[in-house]
C-alpha positions as a printed NumPy array, in Angstrom:
array([[-61.867, -13.296,  10.535],
       [-63.033, -11.339,   7.477],
       [-63.047,  -8.074,   9.47 ],
       [-59.5  ,  -8.701,  10.648],
       [-58.382,  -9.375,   7.073],
       [-60.015,  -6.162,   5.821],
       [-58.445,  -4.206,   8.707],
       [-54.964,  -5.6  ,   7.937],
       [-55.41 ,  -4.882,   4.241],
       [-56.44 ,  -1.292,   4.99 ],
       [-53.396,  -0.837,   7.241],
       [-51.139,  -2.166,   4.47 ],
       [-52.601,   0.256,   1.924],
       [-52.145,   3.185,   4.313],
       [-48.543,   2.155,   5.011],
       [-47.748,   1.936,   1.288],
       [-49.344,   5.365,   0.738],
       [-47.341,   6.937,   3.572],
       [-44.091,   5.452,   2.268],
       [-44.872,   6.66 ,  -1.227],
       [-45.461,  10.173,   0.078],
       [-42.288,  10.32 ,   2.161],
       [-39.851,   8.504,  -0.123],
       [-37.637,  10.772,  -2.181],
       [-38.009,  10.013,  -5.916],
       [-35.005,   8.605,  -7.757],
       [-34.12 ,  10.218, -11.046],
       [-32.601,   8.426, -14.007],
       [-30.286,  10.988, -15.556],
       [-29.71 ,  10.465, -19.294],
       [-26.418,  10.384, -21.192],
       [-24.912,  13.862, -21.48 ],
       [-26.357,  15.192, -18.226],
       [-24.416,  18.047, -16.663],
       [-23.852,  17.893, -12.898],
       [-22.856,  21.076, -11.089],
       [-20.715,  21.12 ,  -7.947],
       [-21.024,  23.98 ,  -5.442],
       [-18.262,  23.864,  -2.849],
       [-18.983,  25.921,   0.281],
       [-16.391,  24.349,   2.579],
       [-14.225,  26.735,   4.584],
       [-10.424,  26.357,   4.366],
       [ -9.774,  26.592,   8.116],
       [-10.083,  24.05 ,  10.943],
       [-12.026,  24.547,  14.164],
       [-11.008,  23.406,  17.637],
       [-13.848,  23.067,  20.136],
       [-12.957,  22.335,  23.742],
       [-15.422,  21.177,  26.397],
       [-14.468,  21.272,  30.058],
       [-16.042,  20.482,  33.413],
       [-15.723,  24.222,  34.068],
       [-17.845,  26.331,  31.736],
       [-15.24 ,  29.092,  31.785],
       [-12.764,  26.704,  30.113],
       [-15.062,  25.989,  27.146],
       [-13.961,  27.68 ,  23.946],
       [-14.003,  27.563,  20.158],
       [-11.007,  28.607,  18.086],
       [-10.273,  28.483,  14.366],
       [ -6.877,  27.753,  12.835],
       [ -5.537,  28.431,   9.339],
       [ -4.325,  25.046,   8.067],
       [ -2.789,  23.771,   4.841],
       [ -5.119,  20.768,   4.61 ],
       [ -6.824,  22.072,   1.43 ],
       [ -9.99 ,  20.313,   2.53 ],
       [-12.278,  22.14 ,   0.043],
       [-10.1  ,  20.948,  -2.859],
       [ -9.955,  17.429,  -1.401],
       [-13.765,  17.194,  -1.08 ],
       [-14.34 ,  18.543,  -4.58 ],
       [-11.764,  16.113,  -5.941],
       [-13.604,  13.17 ,  -4.382],
       [-16.9  ,  14.364,  -5.859],
       [-15.396,  14.845,  -9.302],
       [-13.613,  11.467,  -9.265],
       [-16.774,   9.523,  -8.421],
       [-19.002,  11.47 , -10.808],
       [-16.588,  11.081, -13.728],
       [-16.621,   7.308, -13.319],
       [-20.1  ,   7.436, -14.857],
       [-19.894,   8.182, -18.573],
       [-23.326,   9.817, -18.472],
       [-22.09 ,  12.933, -16.722],
       [-20.134,  16.072, -17.424],
       [-18.997,  17.667, -14.165],
       [-19.24 ,  21.45 , -13.95 ],
       [-17.763,  23.628, -11.209],
       [-20.253,  26.318, -10.175],
       [-18.384,  29.212,  -8.637],
       [-20.163,  31.249,  -5.971],
       [-17.955,  34.143,  -4.917],
       [-20.522,  36.502,  -3.38 ],
       [-20.296,  36.076,   0.404],
       [-23.987,  36.626,   1.165],
       [-25.089,  34.114,  -1.496],
       [-22.63 ,  31.526,  -0.172],
       [-24.004,  31.955,   3.347],
       [-27.623,  31.73 ,   2.126],
       [-26.853,  28.5  ,   0.284],
       [-24.97 ,  27.048,   3.261],
       [-27.76 ,  27.902,   5.697],
       [-30.777,  27.058,   3.527],
       [-29.572,  24.256,   1.273],
       [-27.257,  22.423,   3.692],
       [-27.876,  23.256,   7.345],
       [-31.679,  23.516,   7.324],
       [-32.04 ,  20.49 ,   5.053],
       [-29.638,  18.307,   7.076],
       [-31.294,  19.259,  10.38 ],
       [-34.871,  19.055,   9.065],
       [-37.159,  16.697,  10.971],
       [-39.462,  16.054,   8.004],
       [-39.01 ,  13.332,   5.403],
       [-38.209,  14.387,   2.782],
       [-36.869,  17.652,   4.216],
       [-38.548,  20.93 ,   3.371],
       [-36.351,  23.06 ,   1.11 ],
       [-36.559,  26.78 ,   2.02 ],
       [-37.937,  28.83 ,  -0.933],
       [-35.183,  31.424,  -0.51 ],
       [-32.571,  28.697,  -0.877],
       [-34.284,  27.283,  -3.973],
       [-34.268,  30.708,  -5.603],
       [-30.574,  31.191,  -4.785],
       [-29.688,  27.766,  -6.2  ],
       [-31.685,  28.446,  -9.367],
       [-29.97 ,  31.807,  -9.821],
       [-26.401,  30.533,  -9.456],
       [-26.887,  27.282, -11.434],
       [-28.96 ,  28.578, -14.364],
       [-26.027,  30.033, -16.391],
       [-24.26 ,  26.638, -16.286],
       [-27.111,  24.654, -17.909],
       [-26.917,  21.782, -15.39 ],
       [-29.547,  19.166, -14.624],
       [-28.366,  18.32 , -11.1  ],
       [-26.315,  20.105,  -8.458],
       [-24.273,  18.687,  -5.573],
       [-23.771,  21.16 ,  -2.717],
       [-21.112,  20.433,  -0.103],
       [-20.376,  22.53 ,   2.959],
       [-20.245,  22.607,   6.729],
       [-23.055,  23.425,   9.117],
       [-23.697,  24.139,  12.776],
       [-25.84 ,  21.812,  14.852],
       [-26.165,  19.045,  17.454],
       [-23.33 ,  16.524,  17.486],
       [-22.706,  13.013,  18.878],
       [-20.804,  14.626,  21.765],
       [-22.885,  14.869,  24.917],
       [-22.917,  16.517,  28.297],
       [-25.204,  14.246,  30.309],
       [-28.387,  14.139,  28.196],
       [-27.649,  17.26 ,  26.159],
       [-26.132,  17.046,  22.672],
       [-23.33 ,  19.564,  22.325],
       [-23.539,  21.926,  19.354],
       [-20.495,  22.056,  17.076],
       [-19.733,  23.674,  13.753],
       [-17.346,  23.188,  10.865],
       [-14.681,  20.503,  11.007],
       [-11.529,  19.917,  13.011],
       [-10.802,  18.823,  16.558],
       [-13.055,  18.289,  19.577],
       [-11.417,  17.937,  22.991],
       [-13.094,  17.025,  26.259],
       [-11.082,  17.663,  29.403],
       [-13.076,  17.152,  32.581],
       [-10.161,  17.237,  35.007],
       [ -6.659,  18.661,  34.91 ],
       [ -3.309,  17.208,  35.897],
       [ -3.075,  13.655,  37.235],
       [ -6.841,  13.45 ,  37.728],
       [ -7.29 ,  13.593,  33.954],
       [ -6.009,  10.05 ,  33.494],
       [ -5.848,   7.38 ,  36.179],
       [ -4.564,   3.805,  36.37 ],
       [ -1.892,   4.385,  33.702],
       [ -4.459,   5.731,  31.261],
       [ -6.911,   2.835,  31.586],
       [ -9.57 ,   5.334,  32.67 ],
       [ -9.351,   8.782,  31.143],
       [-11.427,  11.898,  31.649],
       [ -9.861,  13.587,  28.652],
       [-10.505,  12.666,  25.05 ],
       [ -9.625,  14.15 ,  21.677],
       [-11.695,  13.438,  18.57 ],
       [-11.655,  14.402,  14.918],
       [-15.069,  15.682,  13.88 ],
       [-16.737,  17.034,  10.749],
       [-20.153,  18.672,  10.557],
       [-20.249,  18.476,   6.76 ],
       [-23.262,  17.85 ,   4.554],
       [-23.43 ,  16.647,   0.945],
       [-26.828,  17.466,  -0.583],
       [-27.97 ,  16.576,  -4.103],
       [-30.66 ,  18.531,  -5.955],
       [-32.34 ,  18.248,  -9.323],
       [-32.686,  21.701, -10.857],
       [-34.972,  23.355, -13.396],
       [-36.957,  23.434, -11.086],
       [-35.179,  22.687,  -7.79 ],
       [-36.098,  19.368,  -6.177],
       [-34.37 ,  17.669,  -3.263],
       [-32.932,  14.22 ,  -4.045],
       [-30.708,  13.084,  -1.164],
       [-28.472,  14.325,   1.658],
       [-25.646,  12.638,   3.545],
       [-23.77 ,  13.927,   6.561],
       [-20.285,  13.055,   7.724],
       [-21.316,  12.512,  11.348],
       [-24.683,  10.905,  12.036],
       [-26.439,   9.343,  14.988],
       [-25.102,   5.875,  15.68 ],
       [-21.904,   6.381,  13.684],
       [-18.776,   5.723,  15.693],
       [-16.601,   8.621,  16.853],
       [-12.983,   8.821,  15.711],
       [-10.646,   9.072,  18.65 ],
       [ -7.176,  10.59 ,  18.38 ],
       [ -5.209,   8.217,  20.595],
       [ -1.816,   9.934,  20.586],
       [ -2.983,  13.439,  21.426],
       [ -0.442,  15.352,  23.536],
       [ -2.31 ,  16.591,  26.593],
       [  0.728,  18.556,  27.723],
       [  0.257,  20.844,  24.716],
       [ -1.346,  24.26 ,  25.188],
       [ -5.022,  23.683,  24.352],
       [ -5.592,  27.383,  23.754],
       [ -2.86 ,  27.499,  21.105],
       [ -2.465,  24.017,  19.625],
       [  0.68 ,  23.164,  17.661],
       [  0.252,  22.097,  14.05 ],
       [  1.359,  18.547,  14.896],
       [ -1.696,  17.979,  17.119],
       [ -4.173,  19.524,  14.698],
       [ -2.805,  17.516,  11.766],
       [ -3.742,  14.237,  13.453],
       [ -7.376,  15.023,  12.675],
       [ -6.811,  15.555,   8.935],
       [ -6.881,  11.937,   7.622],
       [ -9.859,  11.1  ,   9.843],
       [-11.826,  14.052,   8.468],
       [-10.938,  12.993,   4.929],
       [-12.381,   9.572,   5.784],
       [-15.62 ,  11.217,   6.951],
       [-15.849,  13.132,   3.659],
       [-15.185,  10.002,   1.566],
       [-18.075,   8.159,   3.222],
       [-20.57 ,  11.022,   2.923],
       [-19.736,  11.792,  -0.712],
       [-20.   ,   8.143,  -1.737],
       [-23.321,   7.652,   0.052],
       [-24.91 ,  10.838,  -1.311],
       [-23.984,  10.079,  -4.921],
       [-25.031,   6.424,  -4.709],
       [-28.423,   7.256,  -3.205],
       [-28.987,   9.999,  -5.79 ],
       [-28.267,   7.594,  -8.666],
       [-25.186,   9.584,  -9.685],
       [-22.759,   6.672,  -9.708],
       [-22.616,   3.803, -12.188],
       [-24.51 ,   0.683, -11.146],
       [-22.399,  -2.149,  -9.712],
       [-21.311,  -4.777, -12.24 ],
       [-23.523,  -7.865, -12.44 ],
       [-22.483, -10.691, -10.198],
       [-20.625, -13.482, -11.946],
       [-22.541, -16.737, -12.004],
       [-20.425, -19.419, -10.45 ],
       [-20.071, -22.678, -12.343],
       [-21.899, -24.558,  -9.604],
       [-24.854, -22.132,  -9.957],
       [-25.205, -22.76 , -13.693],
       [-28.33 , -24.688, -14.719],
       [-27.544, -28.241, -15.77 ],
       [-27.117, -28.734, -19.498],
       [-29.614, -30.934, -21.232]])
């Protein structure tokens, strides 16, 4: 009995130690903290089509007027400015190579990392230090797209997608594509967004939290009124635009989660004590 108790106690201590080592620390940012925003989102949409015939698979980008980078930055700024502690600072990164290094090292590799917390590449840390130092910020939020496995599958293989836009799956053509008046369909169109929102403390660089727009177990967003008679290789604007509000919804969720987990949003107001919960008066 005593041995079992000692064994259980030892297991509990080890578990607490492991959790302490793998849990990302939360920072309490003081009044007057400056939070930088680095926006690496591309302005174009991507259409990725998957077919039962490999020769029909393709990826195509489209110039769109969605202004998704401005939308994402606006959501970040709105939520951050709700907390009186923070001054929001836009960090401009115009050099193409630096933008790609930050996207690859500080978003893609961190989001796809299998360690907890993720390992931050030293090259990315140096780049983030270099671009953020002139702005005198204490934290930086980096938002951008990445390339990696998605919730879309072909048998047991996760399909790799990049950016944000439209994913179509068309396994059969013509009447075979949809049978029994559409009850069973072998063609689907989804809005998707491989976008990461990663928060870092700087001076020096430390990872705080990352959220992604599409994660394992999160439901896919089907476009129900997609016109399958349209030319998939040259989609009209009307079909592409159906994905826009769904992608904005993905961004809203990821931004909110990342900022909440990084302690960059004001705490929720205290719950009101109902009259029936009040202690009886003496």
